PLY file of the C-alpha trace (Angstrom):
ply
format ascii 1.0
element vertex 143
property float x
property float y
property float z
element edge 142
property int vertex1
property int vertex2
end_header
-18.47 32.05 -45.96
-15.57 29.74 -46.70
-15.09 29.91 -50.49
-13.56 26.46 -50.71
-16.71 24.93 -49.18
-19.26 26.75 -51.34
-21.46 24.67 -53.66
-24.43 25.45 -55.90
-26.87 23.82 -53.50
-26.02 26.45 -50.87
-27.92 29.06 -52.91
-31.65 29.58 -53.49
-31.79 31.18 -56.96
-29.69 30.87 -60.10
-29.54 33.15 -63.14
-27.61 32.11 -66.23
-25.55 34.95 -67.74
-23.52 34.76 -70.97
-20.16 36.48 -71.02
-19.38 38.91 -73.82
-16.29 39.48 -75.95
-15.74 42.87 -74.33
-15.77 41.34 -70.83
-12.28 39.89 -71.40
-9.33 41.96 -70.26
-5.77 42.03 -71.58
-5.02 38.83 -69.66
-7.76 37.00 -71.62
-10.09 36.42 -68.71
-13.19 38.20 -67.46
-12.20 41.52 -65.88
-12.81 41.86 -62.16
-15.38 44.68 -62.49
-17.63 42.44 -64.60
-18.21 40.19 -61.58
-20.00 43.11 -59.93
-22.20 43.33 -63.02
-23.03 39.64 -62.50
-23.93 40.46 -58.88
-26.18 43.35 -59.96
-27.83 41.22 -62.63
-28.78 38.32 -60.37
-29.87 40.54 -57.45
-31.88 43.15 -59.33
-33.32 40.66 -61.82
-34.63 38.61 -58.93
-35.96 41.65 -57.04
-37.82 42.93 -60.12
-39.27 39.53 -61.05
-40.07 38.04 -57.64
-40.35 41.17 -55.50
-41.92 43.67 -57.87
-39.08 46.17 -57.45
-39.73 49.25 -59.59
-36.27 50.80 -59.83
-37.39 53.65 -62.08
-40.58 54.83 -60.40
-41.03 53.03 -57.09
-41.20 54.80 -53.74
-37.89 53.36 -52.60
-34.54 52.47 -54.09
-31.72 50.21 -52.97
-28.28 51.73 -52.49
-25.22 49.50 -52.51
-23.31 50.34 -49.33
-20.84 47.46 -49.21
-19.56 44.87 -51.67
-16.88 42.20 -51.74
-15.70 39.65 -54.29
-13.15 36.88 -53.92
-11.84 35.44 -57.19
-11.10 31.72 -57.15
-10.57 30.70 -60.78
-10.68 32.51 -64.11
-13.60 32.74 -66.50
-13.23 33.82 -70.10
-15.43 34.57 -73.07
-17.39 32.69 -74.44
-18.11 30.84 -71.20
-21.55 31.15 -69.64
-21.88 31.60 -65.88
-24.51 30.82 -63.31
-24.91 33.59 -60.76
-26.33 32.00 -57.62
-28.00 34.03 -54.88
-29.03 33.80 -51.24
-29.82 36.21 -48.40
-27.94 35.84 -45.13
-29.24 38.88 -43.24
-32.48 40.79 -43.60
-33.06 43.86 -41.46
-35.74 46.55 -41.51
-34.17 48.57 -44.33
-31.08 46.57 -45.28
-30.26 43.19 -46.74
-27.05 41.23 -47.25
-26.94 38.96 -50.27
-24.28 36.36 -50.91
-23.46 35.40 -54.46
-21.60 32.50 -56.02
-20.43 32.73 -59.62
-20.09 29.31 -61.23
-19.08 28.18 -64.69
-21.98 26.22 -66.15
-21.83 22.59 -64.93
-19.00 23.41 -62.51
-19.56 22.41 -58.88
-17.01 24.78 -57.35
-17.39 28.55 -57.67
-15.17 30.75 -59.79
-15.92 33.62 -57.41
-17.93 34.32 -54.26
-18.96 37.57 -52.73
-21.53 39.65 -50.96
-23.51 42.79 -51.58
-25.35 44.94 -49.04
-28.33 47.07 -50.05
-29.89 49.76 -47.88
-33.33 50.73 -49.10
-34.22 54.40 -48.88
-37.15 56.61 -49.74
-36.63 57.83 -53.30
-37.30 61.48 -52.40
-35.96 61.92 -48.87
-33.10 59.38 -49.09
-33.98 58.28 -45.54
-33.98 54.53 -44.74
-37.24 52.86 -45.79
-38.78 49.71 -44.34
-38.61 46.71 -46.67
-42.13 45.31 -46.73
-44.76 43.52 -48.79
-43.87 41.52 -51.87
-40.26 42.75 -51.86
-39.69 41.51 -48.31
-41.36 38.19 -49.09
-39.02 37.71 -52.06
-36.00 38.38 -49.85
-37.29 36.08 -47.10
-37.56 33.29 -49.68
-33.78 33.52 -50.14
-32.89 33.40 -46.43
-30.77 30.51 -45.24
0 1
1 2
2 3
3 4
4 5
5 6
6 7
7 8
8 9
9 10
10 11
11 12
12 13
13 14
14 15
15 16
16 17
17 18
18 19
19 20
20 21
21 22
22 23
23 24
24 25
25 26
26 27
27 28
28 29
29 30
30 31
31 32
32 33
33 34
34 35
35 36
36 37
37 38
38 39
39 40
40 41
41 42
42 43
43 44
44 45
45 46
46 47
47 48
48 49
49 50
50 51
51 52
52 53
53 54
54 55
55 56
56 57
57 58
58 59
59 60
60 61
61 62
62 63
63 64
64 65
65 66
66 67
67 68
68 69
69 70
70 71
71 72
72 73
73 74
74 75
75 76
76 77
77 78
78 79
79 80
80 81
81 82
82 83
83 84
84 85
85 86
86 87
87 88
88 89
89 90
90 91
91 92
92 93
93 94
94 95
95 96
96 97
97 98
98 99
99 100
100 101
101 102
102 103
103 104
104 105
105 106
106 107
107 108
108 109
109 110
110 111
111 112
112 113
113 114
114 115
115 116
116 117
117 118
118 119
119 120
120 121
121 122
122 123
123 124
124 125
125 126
126 127
127 128
128 129
129 130
130 131
131 132
132 133
133 134
134 135
135 136
136 137
137 138
138 139
139 140
140 141
141 142
C-alpha cells in the first residue's frame, strides 16, 4: 500500500461517518485514536450488515491482533469522513482489511491503514474457521 497512490476506487465499500466535537484534540484536529474508531465502525458495521456477524451472542468473535494507521492530512470537526474498506488477505481464521479515510468529496485519503482480525471460538478462544455468510461478505471485499 503506497498511501500517495490510494484512491476511493481502490476500495469496495464506503461508510460515511460524521465527526463529533469531542473528536478534536488540543491541536484542533481529529485525535489519532479516533481513526481506529473509524476503522472499527466501517469493518464491524459491514460484517454485521453483510456477513451477519453477531458480536454479542455468536459462536465466534474477532480479535484485533494487529493495526496500523498512517496519517496524511488533518481532519477536524465538523467534517464528515468516508471510511473505505477492502480485504487484501483472507485465511482460514484471519483476515486483513485495508482502510482509507477520506474527507467527503476528497480524492486523496486523509489516512490509510490496516486491521487484522483473528476469529476465535467465543468459549474456547481457539481459532475458528471463517465460513458461510461471513466468509462470503469478506470475499466480496477481496481485491
